[in-house]
SELO-834873 format. One record per residue (C-alpha): x, y, z. Coordinates in steps of 0.02 Angstrom, whole numbers, padded with zeros to 5 digits, always signed. Each point is the difference from the previous one (the first is absolute). Example, Ala and Ser with C-alpha at 12.3 -4.5 7.8 and 13.67 -1.06 7.14 Angstrom:
SELO-834873
+00615-00225+00390/+00069+00172-00033/
//
This chain:
SELO-834873
+06826+04713+05237/+00179-00067-00012/+00086-00077+00153/+00127+00148+00001/-00139+00134+00021/-00081-00106+00134/+00171-00015+00095/+00025+00190-00030/-00172+00034+00085/+00031-00109+00143/+00167+00066+00038/-00081+00182-00003/-00130-00049+00118/+00128-00087+00112/+00106+00153+00008/-00153+00103+00042/-00048-00126+00137/+00168+00000+00079/+00017+00192+00000/-00174+00013+00082/+00054-00120+00138/+00157+00105+00027/-00097+00161+00019/-00123-00074+00122/
//
């Protein structure tokens, strides 16, 4: 897995986590 793919996945999870925090 390349570094760019890793950063993209981390960014994806980070946005989902922030969205969940806002919804609660």
